[in-house]
DSSP file (Angstrom, degrees, kcal/mol; ACC not computed):
  #  RESIDUE AA STRUCTURE BP1 BP2  ACC     N-H-->O    O-->H-N    N-H-->O    O-->H-N    TCO  KAPPA ALPHA  PHI   PSI    X-CA   Y-CA   Z-CA
    1    1 A M     >        0   0    0      0, 0.0     4,-2.2     0, 0.0     5,-0.2   0.000 360.0 360.0 360.0 -39.5   -8.6   14.8  -18.1
    2    2 A A  H  >  +     0   0    0      2,-0.2     4,-2.4     1,-0.2     5,-0.2   0.861 360.0  54.1 -67.2 -34.9   -9.1   11.7  -15.8
    3    3 A L  H  > S+     0   0    0      2,-0.2     4,-2.4     1,-0.2     5,-0.2   0.943 110.9  44.3 -63.8 -48.0  -12.8   12.7  -15.3
    4    4 A A  H  > S+     0   0    0      1,-0.2     4,-2.4     2,-0.2     5,-0.2   0.897 114.1  50.2 -64.9 -40.1  -13.5   12.7  -19.1
    5    5 A A  H  X S+     0   0    0     -4,-2.2     4,-2.5     2,-0.2     5,-0.2   0.905 111.9  47.7 -65.3 -41.0  -11.5    9.5  -19.7
    6    6 A T  H  X S+     0   0    0     -4,-2.4     4,-2.3     2,-0.2    -2,-0.2   0.918 113.6  46.6 -66.8 -43.4  -13.4    7.7  -16.9
    7    7 A L  H  X S+     0   0    0     -4,-2.4     4,-2.2     2,-0.2    -2,-0.2   0.906 114.6  47.3 -65.8 -40.9  -16.8    8.9  -18.1
    8    8 A A  H  X S+     0   0    0     -4,-2.4     4,-2.4    -5,-0.2    -2,-0.2   0.926 113.9  46.8 -66.7 -44.4  -16.1    8.0  -21.7
    9    9 A A  H  X S+     0   0    0     -4,-2.5     4,-2.4    -5,-0.2    -2,-0.2   0.890 112.7  50.2 -65.0 -38.9  -14.7    4.5  -20.8
   10   10 A S  H  X S+     0   0    0     -4,-2.3     4,-2.4    -5,-0.2    -1,-0.2   0.913 111.3  48.2 -66.1 -42.3  -17.6    3.8  -18.5
   11   11 A G  H  X S+     0   0    0     -4,-2.2     4,-2.5     2,-0.2     5,-0.2   0.917 112.3  48.3 -63.8 -43.7  -20.1    4.8  -21.2
   12   12 A C  H  X S+     0   0    0     -4,-2.4     4,-2.3     1,-0.2    -2,-0.2   0.904 112.0  50.0 -63.4 -40.9  -18.4    2.7  -23.9
   13   13 A F  H  X S+     0   0    0     -4,-2.4     4,-2.4     2,-0.2    -2,-0.2   0.925 111.9  47.6 -62.7 -44.6  -18.3   -0.3  -21.5
   14   14 A A  H  X S+     0   0    0     -4,-2.4     4,-2.1     1,-0.2     5,-0.2   0.914 113.0  47.2 -65.2 -43.4  -22.0    0.0  -20.6
   15   15 A V  H  X S+     0   0    0     -4,-2.5     4,-3.1     1,-0.2     5,-0.3   0.891 112.0  51.7 -66.0 -38.1  -23.0    0.4  -24.3
   16   16 A L  H  X S+     0   0    0     -4,-2.3     4,-1.6    -5,-0.2    -2,-0.2   0.920 110.9  47.2 -63.8 -43.9  -20.9   -2.6  -25.2
   17   17 A V  H  < S+     0   0    0     -4,-2.4     8,-0.6     1,-0.2    -2,-0.2   0.892 121.8  35.7 -65.1 -39.2  -22.4   -4.8  -22.5
   18   18 A V  H  < S+     0   0    0     -4,-2.1     8,-1.4     6,-0.2     7,-0.5   0.889 126.8  32.9 -84.1 -40.4  -25.9   -3.8  -23.4
   19   19 A R  H  < S+     0   0    0     -4,-3.1    -3,-0.2    -5,-0.2    -2,-0.2   0.522  82.9 118.7-100.5  -6.3  -25.8   -3.5  -27.2
   20   20 A A     X  -     0   0    0     -4,-1.6     4,-0.8    -5,-0.3     6,-0.2  -0.290  66.1-127.9 -62.0 146.1  -23.2   -6.1  -28.2
   21   21 A P  T  4 S+     0   0    0      0, 0.0    -1,-0.1     0, 0.0    -5,-0.0   0.903  98.9  32.8 -64.7 -42.1  -24.6   -8.8  -30.5
   22   22 A V  T  4 S+     0   0    0      1,-0.1    -2,-0.0     3,-0.0     0, 0.0   0.982 134.5  19.1 -85.0 -61.7  -23.4  -11.9  -28.5
   23   23 A P  T  4 S+     0   0    0      0, 0.0    -1,-0.1     0, 0.0    -3,-0.1   0.445  92.9 136.4 -89.2   5.4  -23.5  -11.0  -24.8
   24   24 A G     <  -     0   0    0     -4,-0.8     3,-0.3     1,-0.1    -6,-0.2  -0.101  48.2-150.6 -57.8 146.9  -25.8   -8.0  -25.3
   25   25 A L  S >  S+     0   0    0     -8,-0.6     3,-1.2    -7,-0.5     7,-0.3   0.376  71.9  97.7 -99.0   2.2  -28.7   -7.6  -22.8
   26   26 A M  T 3  S+     0   0    0     -8,-1.4    -1,-0.2     1,-0.3    -7,-0.1   0.865  90.2  41.5 -61.5 -36.0  -31.1   -5.9  -25.2
   27   27 A S  T 3  S+     0   0    0     -3,-0.3    -1,-0.3     1,-0.2    -2,-0.1   0.413 108.9  64.6 -92.9   3.6  -33.0   -9.1  -25.9
   28   28 A H    <>  +     0   0    0     -3,-1.2     4,-2.4     1,-0.1    -1,-0.2  -0.748  58.3 172.8-124.9  82.4  -32.9  -10.3  -22.3
   29   29 A P  H  > S+     0   0    0      0, 0.0     4,-2.1     0, 0.0    -1,-0.1   0.842  77.5  50.8 -65.1 -34.6  -35.0   -7.8  -20.2
   30   30 A R  H  > S+     0   0    0      2,-0.2     4,-2.0     1,-0.2     5,-0.1   0.939 113.7  44.0 -68.5 -44.7  -34.9   -9.7  -17.0
   31   31 A A  H  > S+     0   0    0      1,-0.2     4,-2.4     2,-0.2    -1,-0.2   0.879 112.3  54.8 -64.8 -36.1  -31.1  -10.1  -17.1
   32   32 A S  H  X S+     0   0    0     -4,-2.4     4,-2.3    -7,-0.3    -1,-0.2   0.893 106.5  50.4 -64.0 -39.5  -30.9   -6.5  -18.1
   33   33 A L  H  X S+     0   0    0     -4,-2.1     4,-2.4     2,-0.2    -1,-0.2   0.906 110.3  49.6 -65.4 -41.3  -32.9   -5.4  -15.0
   34   34 A L  H  X S+     0   0    0     -4,-2.0     4,-2.5     2,-0.2    -2,-0.2   0.903 111.6  48.6 -63.2 -40.9  -30.6   -7.5  -12.7
   35   35 A V  H  X S+     0   0    0     -4,-2.4     4,-2.7     2,-0.2    -2,-0.2   0.890 110.2  52.3 -66.3 -39.1  -27.5   -5.9  -14.3
   36   36 A A  H  X S+     0   0    0     -4,-2.3     4,-2.1     2,-0.2    -2,-0.2   0.924 111.7  45.3 -62.6 -44.4  -29.0   -2.5  -13.9
   37   37 A I  H  X S+     0   0    0     -4,-2.4     4,-2.6     2,-0.2    -2,-0.2   0.911 112.6  51.6 -65.7 -41.8  -29.7   -3.1  -10.2
   38   38 A F  H  X S+     0   0    0     -4,-2.5     4,-2.7     1,-0.2    -2,-0.2   0.922 109.8  49.5 -60.1 -44.9  -26.2   -4.5   -9.7
   39   39 A G  H  X S+     0   0    0     -4,-2.7     4,-2.3     2,-0.2    -1,-0.2   0.905 112.5  46.9 -62.2 -42.6  -24.6   -1.5  -11.4
   40   40 A A  H  X S+     0   0    0     -4,-2.1     4,-2.4     2,-0.2    -1,-0.2   0.906 113.7  47.8 -66.6 -41.4  -26.6    0.9   -9.2
   41   41 A V  H  X S+     0   0    0     -4,-2.6     4,-2.6     2,-0.2    -2,-0.2   0.900 111.3  51.5 -66.2 -40.3  -25.8   -1.0   -6.1
   42   42 A L  H  X S+     0   0    0     -4,-2.7     4,-2.1    -5,-0.2    -2,-0.2   0.943 112.4  45.1 -60.9 -48.7  -22.1   -1.2   -7.0
   43   43 A A  H  X S+     0   0    0     -4,-2.3     4,-2.0     1,-0.2    -2,-0.2   0.917 115.3  47.1 -63.5 -43.4  -21.8    2.6   -7.6
   44   44 A A  H  X S+     0   0    0     -4,-2.4     4,-2.6     1,-0.2    -1,-0.2   0.878 110.1  53.4 -66.1 -37.7  -23.8    3.4   -4.4
   45   45 A A  H  X S+     0   0    0     -4,-2.6     4,-2.4     2,-0.2    -1,-0.2   0.892 108.6  49.4 -65.4 -38.7  -21.7    0.9   -2.3
   46   46 A V  H  X S+     0   0    0     -4,-2.1     4,-2.6     2,-0.2    -2,-0.2   0.917 111.3  49.7 -66.0 -42.2  -18.4    2.6   -3.5
   47   47 A V  H  X S+     0   0    0     -4,-2.0     4,-1.4     2,-0.2    -2,-0.2   0.944 113.6  45.4 -60.7 -48.0  -19.8    6.0   -2.6
   48   48 A L  H  X S+     0   0    0     -4,-2.6     4,-2.4     1,-0.2    -2,-0.2   0.889 113.3  50.5 -63.6 -39.0  -20.8    4.9    0.8
   49   49 A F  H  X S+     0   0    0     -4,-2.4     4,-2.4     1,-0.2    -1,-0.2   0.903 109.2  51.1 -64.7 -41.5  -17.5    3.1    1.3
   50   50 A Q  H  < S+     0   0    0     -4,-2.6    -1,-0.2     1,-0.2    -2,-0.2   0.744 114.1  44.2 -71.7 -21.6  -15.6    6.2    0.3
   51   51 A I  H  X S+     0   0    0     -4,-1.4     4,-1.0    -5,-0.2    -2,-0.2   0.843 115.2  48.0 -84.2 -37.5  -17.5    8.3    2.8
   52   52 A A  H  X S+     0   0    0     -4,-2.4     4,-2.2    -5,-0.2    -2,-0.2   0.864 102.9  60.0 -73.7 -37.1  -17.3    5.8    5.6
   53   53 A V  H  X S+     0   0    0     -4,-2.4     4,-2.6     1,-0.2     6,-0.3   0.936 105.3  46.0 -63.9 -48.8  -13.6    5.0    5.5
   54   54 A P  H  4>S+     0   0    0      0, 0.0     5,-3.6     0, 0.0     4,-0.5   0.879 113.6  50.8 -61.7 -33.7  -12.3    8.6    6.1
   55   55 A L  H  <5S+     0   0    0     -4,-1.0     3,-0.4     3,-0.2    -2,-0.2   0.872 111.6  48.6 -67.8 -35.0  -14.8    8.9    9.0
   56   56 A T  H  <5S+     0   0    0     -4,-2.2    -1,-0.2     1,-0.2    -3,-0.2   0.906 115.8  41.8 -69.8 -42.6  -13.6    5.6   10.4
   57   57 A F  T  <5S-     0   0    0     -4,-2.6    -1,-0.2    -5,-0.2    -2,-0.2   0.375 122.2-100.6 -89.2   5.3   -9.9    6.6   10.2
   58   58 A G  T   5 -     0   0    0     -4,-0.5    -3,-0.2    -3,-0.4    -2,-0.1   0.631  66.6 -74.7  89.3  13.5  -10.4   10.1   11.4
   59   59 A G      < -     0   0    0     -5,-3.6     4,-0.2    -6,-0.3    -4,-0.1   0.133  37.3-110.0  83.9 158.8  -10.3   11.9    8.0
   60   60 A T  S    S-     0   0    0      2,-0.7     3,-0.1    32,-0.1     8,-0.0   0.917 101.0 -16.3 -89.7 -68.5   -7.4   12.7    5.7
   61   61 A S  S    S-     0   0    0      1,-0.5     2,-0.3     3,-0.1    -2,-0.0   0.741 134.8 -22.3-103.1 -37.5   -7.1   16.4    6.0
   62   62 A S        -     0   0    0      2,-0.2    -2,-0.7     3,-0.0    -1,-0.5  -0.957  58.3-112.0-163.2 164.8  -10.5   17.1    7.5
   63   63 A L  S    S+     0   0    0     -2,-0.3    -4,-0.1    -4,-0.2    -8,-0.1   0.478  79.9 115.7 -86.5  -0.8  -13.9   15.5    7.7
   64   64 A W  S >> S-     0   0    0      1,-0.1     3,-1.4     4,-0.0     4,-1.1  -0.532  75.0-123.9 -71.0 130.9  -15.3   18.2    5.5
   65   65 A P  H 3> S+     0   0    0      0, 0.0     4,-2.6     0, 0.0     5,-0.2   0.755 103.0  65.3 -51.8 -35.5  -16.5   16.6    2.2
   66   66 A P  H 3> S+     0   0    0      0, 0.0     4,-2.0     0, 0.0     5,-0.2   0.897 104.4  47.3 -58.3 -35.9  -14.5   18.8   -0.2
   67   67 A W  H <> S+     0   0    0     -3,-1.4     4,-2.4     2,-0.2     5,-0.2   0.889 110.4  52.4 -69.2 -37.1  -11.3   17.3    1.1
   68   68 A I  H  X S+     0   0    0     -4,-1.1     4,-1.4     2,-0.2    -1,-0.2   0.909 108.1  52.1 -62.7 -41.3  -12.7   13.8    0.9
   69   69 A V  H  X S+     0   0    0     -4,-2.6     4,-1.8     1,-0.2     3,-0.4   0.939 112.3  43.6 -61.9 -48.1  -13.6   14.5   -2.8
   70   70 A T  H  X S+     0   0    0     -4,-2.0     4,-2.0     1,-0.2    -1,-0.2   0.882 110.4  55.7 -68.0 -36.2  -10.1   15.6   -3.7
   71   71 A D  H  < S+     0   0    0     -4,-2.4    -1,-0.2     1,-0.2    -2,-0.2   0.783 112.5  43.5 -66.5 -25.0   -8.5   12.8   -1.8
   72   72 A H  H  X S+     0   0    0     -4,-1.4     4,-0.7    -3,-0.4    31,-0.3   0.767 114.7  47.4 -89.7 -27.5  -10.5   10.3   -3.8
   73   73 A F  H  X S+     0   0    0     -4,-1.8     4,-2.4    -5,-0.2     5,-0.2   0.772 100.0  66.5 -85.0 -25.9  -10.1   11.9   -7.2
   74   74 A L  H  X S+     0   0    0     -4,-2.0     4,-2.3     1,-0.2    -1,-0.2   0.919 101.6  47.1 -64.1 -43.4   -6.3   12.4   -7.0
   75   75 A P  H  > S+     0   0    0      0, 0.0     4,-2.7     0, 0.0    -1,-0.2   0.877 110.8  53.7 -64.1 -34.1   -5.5    8.7   -7.0
   76   76 A T  H  X S+     0   0    0     -4,-0.7     4,-2.4     2,-0.2     5,-0.3   0.946 110.9  45.1 -63.5 -46.9   -7.8    8.2   -9.9
   77   77 A G  H  X>S+     0   0    0     -4,-2.4     4,-2.7     1,-0.2     5,-0.7   0.884 112.6  52.2 -62.3 -38.5   -6.0   10.8  -11.9
   78   78 A N  H  X5S+     0   0    0     -4,-2.3     4,-1.1    -5,-0.2     6,-0.8   0.916 112.2  45.0 -63.9 -43.1   -2.7    9.4  -10.8
   79   79 A N  H  <5S+     0   0    0     -4,-2.7    -2,-0.2     4,-0.2     5,-0.2   0.889 121.6  37.2 -68.7 -38.9   -3.7    5.9  -12.0
   80   80 A L  H  <5S+     0   0    0     -4,-2.4    -2,-0.2    -5,-0.2    -3,-0.2   0.910 125.6  33.5 -82.7 -43.8   -5.2    7.1  -15.3
   81   81 A V  H  <5S+     0   0    0     -4,-2.7    -3,-0.2    -5,-0.3    -2,-0.1   0.917 129.3  34.0 -82.0 -44.4   -2.9    9.9  -16.4
   82   82 A L  S  <<S-     0   0    0     -4,-1.1     3,-0.2    -5,-0.7    -1,-0.2   0.427 105.1-126.1 -90.3   1.6    0.4    8.5  -15.0
   83   83 A L  S    S-     0   0    0     -6,-0.2    -4,-0.2     1,-0.2    -3,-0.2   0.908  75.5 -41.0  53.8  48.9   -0.6    4.9  -15.7
   84   84 A G  S    S+     0   0    0     -6,-0.8    -1,-0.2    -5,-0.2    -5,-0.2   0.725  97.0 155.8  78.6  22.4    0.0    3.7  -12.1
   85   85 A G        -     0   0    0     -7,-0.6    -1,-0.1     1,-0.2    -3,-0.1   0.077  55.9 -48.5 -67.5-172.3    3.2    5.7  -11.5
   86   86 A A        -     0   0    0      1,-0.1    -1,-0.2    -4,-0.1    -2,-0.1  -0.328  55.4-123.6 -62.6 139.4    4.5    6.6   -8.1
   87   87 A Y        -     0   0    0      1,-0.1    -1,-0.1    -3,-0.1    10,-0.0  -0.766  27.1-170.2 -87.7 106.5    1.8    8.2   -5.9
   88   88 A P        +     0   0    0      0, 0.0     2,-1.5     0, 0.0    -1,-0.1   0.354  51.4 105.6 -85.4   7.6    3.5   11.6   -5.0
   89   89 A F    >   +     0   0    0      1,-0.2     3,-1.4     2,-0.1    -2,-0.1  -0.619  36.4 169.2 -94.4  84.8    1.0   12.8   -2.3
   90   90 A F  T 3   +     0   0    0     -2,-1.5    -1,-0.2     1,-0.3    -3,-0.0   0.600  69.6  67.7 -71.7 -10.8    3.0   12.2    0.8
   91   91 A W  T 3  S+     0   0    0     -3,-0.1    -1,-0.3     2,-0.1    -2,-0.1   0.540  87.0  80.8 -87.3  -5.2    0.5   14.2    2.9
   92   92 A S  S <  S-     0   0    0     -3,-1.4   -32,-0.1     1,-0.1     5,-0.0  -0.758  87.4-111.0 -97.8 146.0   -2.2   11.6    2.5
   93   93 A P    >>  -     0   0    0      0, 0.0     3,-1.3     0, 0.0     4,-0.6  -0.346  33.6-107.6 -68.3 158.6   -2.4    8.4    4.6
   94   94 A P  H >> S+     0   0    0      0, 0.0     4,-1.0     0, 0.0     3,-0.6   0.811 116.7  58.8 -60.5 -31.9   -1.7    5.2    2.7
   95   95 A W  H 3> S+     0   0    0      1,-0.2     4,-2.6     2,-0.2     5,-0.3   0.749  91.4  71.1 -70.9 -21.0   -5.3    4.0    2.8
   96   96 A A  H <> S+     0   0    0     -3,-1.3     4,-2.3     1,-0.2    -1,-0.2   0.867  97.5  49.4 -64.1 -35.8   -6.4    7.1    0.9
   97   97 A F  H <X S+     0   0    0     -3,-0.6     4,-1.6    -4,-0.6    -1,-0.2   0.922 112.6  46.7 -68.4 -43.2   -4.8    5.9   -2.3
   98   98 A R  H  < S+     0   0    0     -4,-1.0     4,-0.4     2,-0.2    -2,-0.2   0.918 116.8  42.9 -65.7 -43.4   -6.4    2.5   -2.1
   99   99 A V  H >< S+     0   0    0     -4,-2.6     3,-1.2     1,-0.2    -1,-0.2   0.896 113.9  51.7 -70.2 -39.6   -9.8    3.8   -1.3
  100  100 A G  H >< S+     0   0    0     -4,-2.3     3,-1.5    -5,-0.3    -1,-0.2   0.764  97.6  67.3 -67.4 -25.8   -9.5    6.6   -4.0
  101  101 A S  T 3< S+     0   0    0     -4,-1.6    -1,-0.3     1,-0.3    -2,-0.2   0.658  91.2  63.5 -70.1 -14.0   -8.5    4.0   -6.6
  102  102 A L  T X  S+     0   0    0     -3,-1.2     3,-2.0    -4,-0.4     4,-0.4   0.564  75.2  96.3 -81.6  -8.7  -12.1    2.6   -6.3
  103  103 A T  T X  S+     0   0    0     -3,-1.5     3,-1.9   -31,-0.3    -1,-0.2   0.822  71.9  62.4 -55.5 -38.6  -13.5    5.9   -7.7
  104  104 A P  T 3> S+     0   0    0      0, 0.0     4,-1.5     0, 0.0    -1,-0.3   0.691  90.3  70.6 -64.3 -14.1  -13.8    4.8  -11.3
  105  105 A L  H <> S+     0   0    0     -3,-2.0     4,-2.3     1,-0.2     5,-0.2   0.729  87.6  66.6 -71.2 -19.8  -16.2    2.1  -10.2
  106  106 A I  H <> S+     0   0    0     -3,-1.9     4,-2.3    -4,-0.4     5,-0.2   0.977 107.3  34.6 -67.2 -55.1  -18.8    4.8   -9.6
  107  107 A P  H  > S+     0   0    0      0, 0.0     4,-2.6     0, 0.0     5,-0.3   0.846 117.2  56.2 -70.6 -28.0  -19.3    5.9  -13.2
  108  108 A A  H  X S+     0   0    0     -4,-1.5     4,-2.0     2,-0.2    -2,-0.2   0.952 113.0  40.0 -64.7 -47.9  -18.8    2.3  -14.4
  109  109 A G  H  X S+     0   0    0     -4,-2.3     4,-2.3     2,-0.2    -1,-0.2   0.895 117.7  48.6 -67.2 -40.0  -21.6    1.0  -12.2
  110  110 A A  H  X S+     0   0    0     -4,-2.3     4,-2.3    -5,-0.2    -2,-0.2   0.904 112.3  47.6 -68.6 -40.8  -23.8    4.0  -12.8
  111  111 A A  H  X S+     0   0    0     -4,-2.6     4,-2.7     2,-0.2     5,-0.2   0.897 112.6  50.0 -66.5 -39.0  -23.4    3.9  -16.6
  112  112 A L  H  X S+     0   0    0     -4,-2.0     4,-2.7    -5,-0.3     5,-0.3   0.909 111.5  48.6 -63.9 -41.7  -24.1    0.2  -16.6
  113  113 A A  H  X S+     0   0    0     -4,-2.3     4,-2.0     2,-0.2    -2,-0.2   0.885 112.8  48.6 -64.8 -38.8  -27.2    0.8  -14.5
  114  114 A L  H  X S+     0   0    0     -4,-2.3     4,-1.6     2,-0.2    -2,-0.2   0.934 116.2  40.9 -67.6 -46.4  -28.3    3.5  -16.9
  115  115 A A  H  X S+     0   0    0     -4,-2.7     4,-1.5     2,-0.2    -2,-0.2   0.921 119.7  43.5 -69.9 -44.2  -27.8    1.5  -20.1
  116  116 A A  H  X S+     0   0    0     -4,-2.7     4,-1.1    -5,-0.2    -1,-0.2   0.870 112.4  53.5 -71.0 -35.6  -29.2   -1.7  -18.8
  117  117 A G  H  < S+     0   0    0     -4,-2.0     4,-0.4    -5,-0.3    -1,-0.2   0.855 105.3  55.4 -65.3 -33.8  -32.1    0.0  -17.1
  118  118 A Y  H >< S+     0   0    0     -4,-1.6     3,-0.8     1,-0.2    -1,-0.2   0.894 108.6  46.8 -65.1 -39.0  -33.0    1.6  -20.4
  119  119 A S  H 3< S+     0   0    0     -4,-1.5     3,-0.3     1,-0.2    -1,-0.2   0.713 114.6  47.9 -76.5 -17.9  -33.1   -1.8  -22.1
  120  120 A A  T >X S+     0   0    0     -4,-1.1     4,-2.1   -88,-0.2     3,-0.5   0.359  80.3 102.4 -99.1   4.8  -35.3   -3.2  -19.3
  121  121 A R  T <4 S+     0   0    0     -3,-0.8    -1,-0.2    -4,-0.4     8,-0.1   0.750  79.2  50.7 -65.3 -25.2  -37.7   -0.3  -19.2
  122  122 A M  T 34 S+     0   0    0     -3,-0.3     3,-0.3    -4,-0.2    -1,-0.2   0.810 113.4  44.1 -81.4 -29.5  -40.5   -2.2  -21.0
  123  123 A N  T <4 S+     0   0    0     -3,-0.5     2,-0.3     1,-0.2    -2,-0.2   0.909 132.7  14.9 -81.8 -44.8  -40.4   -5.3  -18.8
  124  124 A A  S  X S+     0   0    0     -4,-2.1     4,-2.5     1,-0.2     5,-0.3  -0.728  73.8 177.2-132.8  81.4  -40.2   -3.6  -15.4
  125  125 A R  H  > S+     0   0    0     -2,-0.3     4,-2.4    -3,-0.3     5,-0.2   0.907  74.9  41.4 -58.7 -53.6  -41.1    0.0  -15.9
  126  126 A R  H  > S+     0   0    0      1,-0.2     4,-2.6     2,-0.2     5,-0.2   0.942 117.6  45.7 -64.4 -48.9  -41.0    1.4  -12.3
  127  127 A T  H  > S+     0   0    0      1,-0.2     4,-2.5     2,-0.2    -1,-0.2   0.911 114.7  48.5 -62.7 -42.2  -37.9   -0.4  -11.2
  128  128 A A  H  X S+     0   0    0     -4,-2.5     4,-2.6    -8,-0.2    -1,-0.2   0.904 112.2  48.4 -65.6 -41.1  -36.0    0.5  -14.4
  129  129 A V  H  X S+     0   0    0     -4,-2.4     4,-2.5    -5,-0.3    -2,-0.2   0.916 112.9  47.4 -66.7 -42.5  -37.0    4.1  -14.2
  130  130 A V  H  X S+     0   0    0     -4,-2.6     4,-2.5     2,-0.2    -2,-0.2   0.915 113.7  48.5 -64.1 -42.4  -36.0    4.4  -10.6
  131  131 A T  H  X S+     0   0    0     -4,-2.5     4,-2.5    -5,-0.2    -2,-0.2   0.911 112.6  48.1 -63.9 -42.7  -32.7    2.7  -11.3
  132  132 A M  H  X S+     0   0    0     -4,-2.6     4,-2.2     2,-0.2    -2,-0.2   0.893 112.2  48.9 -66.3 -39.6  -32.1    4.9  -14.3
  133  133 A A  H  X S+     0   0    0     -4,-2.5     4,-2.1     2,-0.2    -2,-0.2   0.916 112.9  47.6 -65.6 -42.7  -32.9    8.1  -12.3
  134  134 A F  H  X S+     0   0    0     -4,-2.5     4,-2.2     1,-0.2    -2,-0.2   0.909 112.5  49.3 -63.9 -42.7  -30.6    6.9   -9.4
  135  135 A A  H  X S+     0   0    0     -4,-2.5     4,-2.4     2,-0.2    -2,-0.2   0.878 109.2  52.5 -65.0 -37.9  -27.8    6.2  -11.9
  136  136 A S  H  X S+     0   0    0     -4,-2.2     4,-2.5     2,-0.2    -1,-0.2   0.910 109.1  49.7 -63.6 -42.1  -28.2    9.6  -13.6
  137  137 A C  H  X S+     0   0    0     -4,-2.1     4,-2.5     1,-0.2    -2,-0.2   0.903 110.4  50.4 -63.3 -40.7  -27.9   11.2  -10.2
  138  138 A L  H  X S+     0   0    0     -4,-2.2     4,-2.3     2,-0.2    -2,-0.2   0.905 111.1  48.5 -64.0 -41.1  -24.8    9.3   -9.4
  139  139 A L  H  X S+     0   0    0     -4,-2.4     4,-2.5     2,-0.2    -2,-0.2   0.908 112.8  47.5 -66.0 -41.6  -23.2   10.2  -12.8
  140  140 A L  H  X S+     0   0    0     -4,-2.5     4,-2.5     2,-0.2    -2,-0.2   0.906 112.8  48.6 -65.7 -40.6  -24.0   13.9  -12.3
  141  141 A A  H  X S+     0   0    0     -4,-2.5     4,-2.6     2,-0.2    -2,-0.2   0.890 111.4  50.5 -65.6 -38.4  -22.6   13.8   -8.7
  142  142 A Y  H  X S+     0   0    0     -4,-2.3     4,-2.5     2,-0.2    -2,-0.2   0.926 111.7  47.2 -63.6 -45.1  -19.5   12.1  -10.0
  143  143 A A  H  X S+     0   0    0     -4,-2.5     4,-2.2     2,-0.2    -2,-0.2   0.902 113.7  47.9 -64.5 -40.9  -19.0   14.7  -12.7
  144  144 A A  H  X S+     0   0    0     -4,-2.5     4,-2.4     2,-0.2    -2,-0.2   0.908 112.7  48.3 -66.0 -41.8  -19.6   17.6  -10.3
  145  145 A A  H  X S+     0   0    0     -4,-2.6     4,-2.6     2,-0.2    -2,-0.2   0.894 111.8  50.0 -66.3 -39.0  -17.2   16.1   -7.7
  146  146 A G  H  X S+     0   0    0     -4,-2.5     4,-2.1     2,-0.2    -2,-0.2   0.892 110.7  49.2 -65.7 -39.5  -14.6   15.6  -10.5
  147  147 A A  H  X S+     0   0    0     -4,-2.2     4,-2.0     2,-0.2    -2,-0.2   0.902 112.2  49.0 -65.4 -40.5  -15.0   19.2  -11.6
  148  148 A Y  H  X S+     0   0    0     -4,-2.4     4,-2.2     2,-0.2    -2,-0.2   0.929 110.4  50.4 -63.5 -44.2  -14.6   20.4   -8.0
  149  149 A A  H  X S+     0   0    0     -4,-2.6     4,-0.5     1,-0.2    -2,-0.2   0.873 110.5  50.1 -63.3 -36.5  -11.5   18.3   -7.5
  150  150 A A  H  < S+     0   0    0     -4,-2.1     3,-0.5     1,-0.2    -1,-0.2   0.883 113.9  45.0 -67.7 -37.7  -10.0   19.7  -10.7
  151  151 A A  H  < S+     0   0    0     -4,-2.0    -2,-0.2     1,-0.2    -1,-0.2   0.800 112.1  52.1 -75.4 -28.0  -10.7   23.2   -9.6
  152  152 A A  H  < S+     0   0    0     -4,-2.2     7,-2.8    -5,-0.2     2,-0.3   0.481 108.8  56.1 -88.7  -2.7   -9.5   22.6   -6.1
  153  153 A T  E  <  -A  158   0A   0     -4,-0.5     2,-0.4    -3,-0.5     5,-0.2  -0.879  63.1-151.5-127.1 160.3   -6.1   21.2   -7.1
  154  154 A W  E >  S-A  157   0A   0      3,-2.5     3,-1.4    -2,-0.3    -3,-0.1  -0.910  84.6 -29.7-132.2 104.8   -3.2   22.4   -9.3
  155  155 A N  T 3  S-     0   0    0     -2,-0.4     3,-0.1     1,-0.3    -5,-0.0   0.866 129.0 -43.9  52.8  40.3   -1.3   19.5  -11.0
  156  156 A G  T 3  S+     0   0    0      1,-0.3     2,-0.6    -6,-0.1    -1,-0.3   0.427 113.9 118.0  89.9  -0.8   -2.2   17.3   -8.0
  157  157 A I  E <   -A  154   0A   0     -3,-1.4    -3,-2.5   -68,-0.0     2,-0.3  -0.885  66.6-125.6-102.4 125.3   -1.5   19.8   -5.3
  158  158 A I  E      A  153   0A   0     -2,-0.6    -5,-0.2    -5,-0.2    -6,-0.1  -0.524 360.0 360.0 -70.7 128.0   -4.4   20.7   -3.2
  159  159 A L              0   0    0     -7,-2.8    -1,-0.2    -2,-0.3    -6,-0.1   0.453 360.0 360.0 -81.0 360.0   -4.9   24.5   -3.1
């Protein structure tokens, strides 16, 4: 449920930023290209940060990526579904919740890069296409990781 809510909210935010009449970027291709690059860099930076922090602190459960994925998606689900309630996962270190809470920035940045890159495709064709392809890959990876985290947990308990 948190995965679908995050993807829907990110898509609505991106379309609003690009297509809105007043602040919309459709009529400003250069600004749109900058926003697309910013969104892609933001999403990639969060992914790299979420991979680097567990390696720096010695991992949460293990250094194997499936555990990292579930440890980052559980705080997101907790924040979205429980609306910031108590974080009940006593087996995770305290930094795992803070780092995992950054997870919604991945689809937000990728959706923004995809929407803004689409509006900038006529002005800077190569850069916009590369940005859109990268953002699409980030969105697909986010959706796959969220599906894996949902399958690997049962009501927030890692199986």
